[in-house]
N, C-alpha and C positions, 0 to 999 in steps of 0.2 A: 799141148798146152801154150798159148801163146799171149804175149803182153807188149801190146801197143802203146808206146809212150811218145807223148807231146809236151814238148819244151822241158822234160824233165831229164837229167841225166845227159842231155844233149843227144840224143837217139831218139830214132823214129821206131825202133823195135828192140827187142832184147834177144839175144841168143838163149837157149835152154839152161844152159850153164851160168847165166847171168841172173837167174829167177830161182829164189827157194821159199816153198810153200809148204808150211809145216802149222798146222792147228793142234798139235799136243800140247801137254802140259811143260813139256821139256824139250825143247826143240833144239838140235845140235847145231846152232849157229857157230859155236866157236869151231866147228871142223872145218868151215869155210875158208877157202884158202886165196880168194879172190874177191875184188868188191861186187857186193851182190845185192839185188832187191829183193827183200824178205818179207814175204807176207805171213805174219805170226799172229796167235790170239793172244791180245793184250795182257790177258790173265795168266800167260806162262811165265816160267821162270826164265828170265833173259837179263843178261848182262848189257844193258843199253849203251852205255859209256864205252866198254870195250868193242861192243858190235861198231859204234859211229868211229872209234880209231882205227879199226880195220878197213874202213871204207864203205861198210853196209850202210844202206838205207832201210828203214823198217818201215812199214804200212801195217796199221792195226786192223785186225778184223773185225768188220760188224756187219753182222747179219742183220738185214731190214725186216725181213718178213718171218722168217723162221728163226726159233730158239731150240736148241737140243733140250730135251726135256731133262730135268736133273742139274741143267749146268748151272753155273754162276749167274748167266746172264737170265736165265729162265727165273731163278729165284727171286733176282732184282725186279723183273717184270713183273711177277706177282706182287711184290712189295709195294709196286707202285701204280697198283691197281689195272695193269693191264690185264684183258681177258683174253684166252685163248679162243679162237672162233672155228679152229678145225686143228687138224694134225696131219702130218705126212708119216705115215707108217712105215716108209721106205727108210727114212733116215731118223726115225725116233722122235720126232721133231713138234712143238707146236706152232701153228700159224697163229699171228698176232691181229689183233684189229687194228689195223694201221689206220683207220676213220677215227679212232678216238683219239678225243683232245690230249689225253695224255701220251699217246705214243710218240709224237715228234718231240717233246719234251724229253720224254725216256731216252731216244736215240741220242739227241743233243747232249744231255746233262749227264747221262747215266753211263753212255757207252763212248760217244766221242770224246767228250772233256776229260773224263781221266786218263783215257789213252796217250792223248796229247800231252797232258801234264806229266805223264811219266816220262816223255821225252822220244815218242814215238814220231817220226818224220811227216807222217800221213796217214790217210785212212783207207782202208780198202772195203767197200760195200758188196754185200753179197745177198742172195735171193732174191733180187728185184725179179726176176720171172716167176716167182713163187706166187706173186698175186693173182696168176691163172689157176692156182689151186684152190683160191677161196670160194665160200660157197655162194651160187649166186652170180658168179662174175661173168654176167652177160657184158655187152658191149658199153653200156652208158654206166656200169658200174666198174668195170674195168676201167674206163678212162678216169673215172675219180680215184681208184686206187693209185693208178699211175702218177695222177695229179700229184697225190698226197706224198709218194715217192719222191719225185722232183722237188717239190717245194722243201722237203726236210734236207736233201742235198745242197738246194740253194742258200738255205739259211745256214746251214753249216759253212758252206763256201764265204759266206758273207762274214760269219764270224770269226773265222780264222783263216782271212785271205793269206794266199801264198802257199798254203798247205797243200801237199800233193793229194789229190782225190781220184782214185780209181774204181771203178767199177767193174762187175763179173757180169758180161754178157747186158742185159737191160737195154737190149739195141732200140726198143720203140720209144726209150726217153733219151737216146743220144742227140738228135735234134734240138731238143729243147737245153740239153745240157752240156753240150759240147765246149762253150766257153768256161765252163767250169771244171772240166775234167783234164787230169793229166795223162790217163790212159785208160784202157780196156783191156781186160783180160779176156780171152776168149778160149773157153774149154769144151771137150766134147764135140770136137769137129768129125775126127775120124774115128776114134774109139771113144766110149765111156763105160763107166763103172756100173754095173748091174748089180743092185743091193739083194736081191733075190738068189742070186749065184754066188755074190762077192767075187766075181770076176769081170775083166773087161772084156767087152765086146764090140766088133766093128759095126759100124754105123752104116745103114743104106746111104746110097745117094740122095732120096729125098730127104732123109733126116739131115 
């Protein structure tokens, strides 16, 4: 896993030991002994003030397309009228209707805003590539999905200027979003987790 940063922390890249990713309810941030970029679930139990005192920078995880079934965010999505238009059985998650007018408001007001109000330094956007899993995602529709993703990130960038925004992969959107992003996380380059076997596997050269 690699995180490339631009104009943030004064680095063009981070070493593995400078990056901590933990989506669990009780991440072990207190065990980190050096200033670290931490990507965390914003609903997790985290002492944000102490983390900042130790030099950590905290990014709140925001999944744009998929939400884990039964999660806090899944419940919020349902209460705000967002319909699941598919599932990802590998990760037991719902795929949201990102063309719904309610979706952009949900991501902005129910996901991004509360996390930043808690004191998170910025946001980490995940599952951008999951639009390819949505039913009927032919090329014209895929372009609409990608445009919707770009627009919500641009909206968040305008609302909270200066807040670091990092995406996981989402390579197709980088030309449009590059002026708004502080970084790109690139995962599953050489190895990837196989949900079926619960093991990591080596990726082929083509992958």
